[in-house]
C-alpha positions as CSV (number, residue, x, y, z in Angstrom):
1,X,-0.3,-20.6,5.7
2,X,-2.8,-20.3,8.6
3,X,-3.1,-17.3,10.7
4,X,-5.3,-16.1,13.7
5,X,-6.1,-12.3,13.6
6,X,-7.4,-10.4,16.8
7,X,-9.3,-7.4,15.5
8,X,-10.7,-4.4,17.7
9,X,-14.4,-4.7,17.9
10,X,-15.1,-1.6,15.9
11,X,-12.8,-2.8,13.1
12,X,-14.5,-6.2,13.1
13,X,-18.0,-4.5,13.1
14,X,-16.7,-2.4,10.0
15,X,-15.3,-5.5,8.4
16,X,-18.5,-7.6,9.0
17,X,-20.6,-4.7,7.3
18,X,-18.3,-4.5,4.1
19,X,-18.4,-8.2,3.8
20,X,-22.0,-8.4,4.0
21,X,-22.7,-5.7,1.5
22,X,-20.4,-7.4,-0.9
23,X,-21.6,-10.7,-0.2
24,X,-18.2,-12.2,0.7
25,X,-16.7,-13.6,3.8
26,X,-14.6,-11.5,6.2
27,X,-11.9,-13.7,5.1
28,X,-12.3,-12.9,1.5
29,X,-12.4,-9.3,2.3
30,X,-9.1,-9.5,4.3
31,X,-7.3,-11.3,1.6
32,X,-8.4,-8.6,-1.0
33,X,-7.3,-6.0,1.3
34,X,-3.9,-7.5,2.1
35,X,-3.3,-7.9,-1.7
36,X,-4.3,-4.3,-2.4
37,X,-1.9,-3.3,0.4
38,X,1.2,-5.3,-0.9
39,X,0.4,-4.1,-4.1
40,X,0.4,-0.6,-3.1
41,X,3.6,-0.9,-1.0
42,X,5.4,-2.6,-3.9
43,X,4.4,0.5,-6.4
44,X,5.6,3.0,-3.6
45,X,9.0,1.4,-3.4
46,X,9.5,1.2,-7.0
47,X,8.4,5.1,-7.3
48,X,10.9,5.9,-4.6
49,X,13.7,3.8,-6.3
50,X,13.0,5.7,-9.4
51,X,13.0,8.9,-7.8
52,X,16.3,8.1,-6.3
53,X,17.7,7.1,-9.7
54,X,16.5,10.3,-11.3
55,X,17.9,12.4,-8.6
56,X,21.3,10.6,-8.8
57,X,21.2,11.0,-12.6
58,X,20.3,14.8,-13.0
59,X,22.2,15.9,-9.8
60,X,24.4,18.3,-11.9
61,X,21.3,19.6,-13.5
62,X,19.7,20.2,-10.6
63,X,22.6,22.0,-9.1
64,X,23.1,24.2,-12.1
65,X,19.4,25.1,-12.0
66,X,19.7,25.7,-8.1
67,X,22.5,28.3,-8.9
68,X,20.7,29.9,-11.7
């Protein structure tokens, strides 16, 4: 899917420097960054889901510890 991205000048300059130092295009750097972001967000969602499940599963134990 095609997309136009308008970046603030300062961010564009940073992106240009990263791309130059890695011998990549800015496009490739943006793709890599987006993939990393999506992966991190997915992991965060899984961790939060697991935390909710653990809290639910051990709610009675947590309550007993709280009262101890």
